[in-house]
N, C-alpha and C positions, 0 to 999 in steps of 0.2 A: 664231565663238568670241567669247566675252564676256570682256572685260577691265574690271576696276574701276580707274578712274583717279582719283587725287587730285593736283589741281594747285593749288599754294599759291604766289601770286606773291611772298610775302615772301622766299622762298628766291632766286628770281632777283634780286630788288632787293638783298638782302644780298650776293650774289654779285657784282653790279655795283658795289656800294660798295666791296667787298674788292678787285675789279680795279683801281679807281681808286686806292685807298690804296696797293696795291702798286706800281702805276705811278709814284706820287709818290715812294714810298721808293726805288725804283730810279733814278729821275732824280736825286734828291739824292745819293745814293750814288755816281753817276756824274759828279756836278758838273754836270749839266744842269738847266736851269730852263725850257727852251723849252715853252711851253703849259701850265706848271705851275698857273697860276691857273685855266685852264680845267678841268683835271684835278680841281682842289679843288672847283670850282663843280659839276661832274658828280658828284663823290663826295657832296656835300652834297645835291643833288637826289635821288640814289639813296637816301640815308639817310632824307630826309624821306618818300619814298614807301614806303620799307620800314617805317617806324615805323607809318605808317597801315595798311598792309597787314597788319602784325603785329596791331594793334588790331582790325582786320576778322576776321583769322583767330580770334583768342581770342573775339571777340564772337559769330562764327558757331558756335563750338564750345560756348560756355557760356551764351549769352543767347537766350532763345526770341524769335522774330520779330525776329532782328537785321536792322537796316537799314543796309547799308554806305554809303548815300546821305546818311544823316543828318549833321548838322554834327559836326565833330571834337569839340567840346565835349559834345554830346549823347551821342556814342558813348563817350566817356571817362567820362561820368556814369553811364551804364547799366552799363558794365563795372565801374567802381568799386563800384557798389552790389551787383552780382552776385558778383564774386570777392574783394571786401573787400581791394583794393590801395590802399595809401597813395600819394598822388601830390601831395607837397609841392612846389609850384612854385618854392620858394627853394632846392631842393637838386637835386643830380644824381641820375639822369639826366634829371630833368624840366625842368631849365633848358635842357639841350641840345635836348629835345623842342620846347620853346617856341621856341628860335632856328631849328631846322629848319623848323617851321611858318611862321615869319615869312618866312624865305628862299623857301620853296616859294610862299607867297602873293604876295610881291614879284615872282617871276619869272613865275608862272602868270597873274597878273593885272597884268602889266606896264603901267605908265603912262608914257607919254612926258613927259620933262620938258625945260624950256628954261631956260637962265639965261645970265647974262653975268658973266665974271670977268676980273680983271686979273692977269696972269701975267707973270713975267719969265724963268722957267726951265721946263724940261721937267718937273721934279719938281712944280712949282706946277701945271702944266697936268694932270698926272696925278691930282693931289689934287682939283683943281677938277672933273675929269670923272668922279670915282669914283661907282660905283653904291652904293646902299644895302647890297648884299650883299658888296660887295668887302671890307670889314673882316674877313669871316668866311673869305675864300678864301685861307687860309694852310695850309701843311702842318701846322703845330702844332695849328690848330683842327680840321682834318680828323681828325688822330690822335685827339685828345680826343673828338671827336663820334663817331668810330666805335666807341671804347671804351664810350662812354655809350649807344649804341644797342644794342650788344650786351649791356650790363647791363640795359637796359630789357627786352629780350627775355628774359633770365634771370629778372628780377623778375616780369615778366608771366606767363610760363610756370609759375613756382613757385606764384604766387597762384592761377592757373587750374587748377593741378595737370594741367599739359600736358607731357609729356616732349618733349625736343628731337627725338627720333627720330620721334615721332608728328606733328611739323610739317613733315616732308619731303614733297616731291611724290613720287608713287610710282604704280606700276601693278601689279596682281595678278591672278592667274587667266589660265589659258591661254597663259602665256609659253613653255611647253616646245614648243608647237607652231610657234612663230614661228622 
């Protein structure tokens, strides 16, 4: 039996981001904050990957000879040219995409750092040990980023004339026999 399968990673990544956002909301509602910074970091990583997967999906659908391994900027340039989408880096959701790309790069290409600090309190120690992405790992920032990634998806699909339903992973043909 032959089955036609469409597997689009942006769906899984958006679901992963949604899972983490929901976990963060539930923890806050329950008055728990254990591991919430890690939940925030995971949500932001999932969103960064989802944004690039969305770009690759739209590019593969609309741009001939699409190269998903091209640089992020090259992919955006080709996509902008083909579907005529405005990407003002000083406005949302584009500001969020820049932030997510930066966080992704900091984590994916992690560089060890060493420093010396004089501290007197635990909060001073925490501040001295902060990683560059720590400032983004807040529930408020995650909520805003998730809304902006969803807006990016809406704008991207509208410009590319792709329906949301056409972007879902699916299988067709021969399913009745299974």
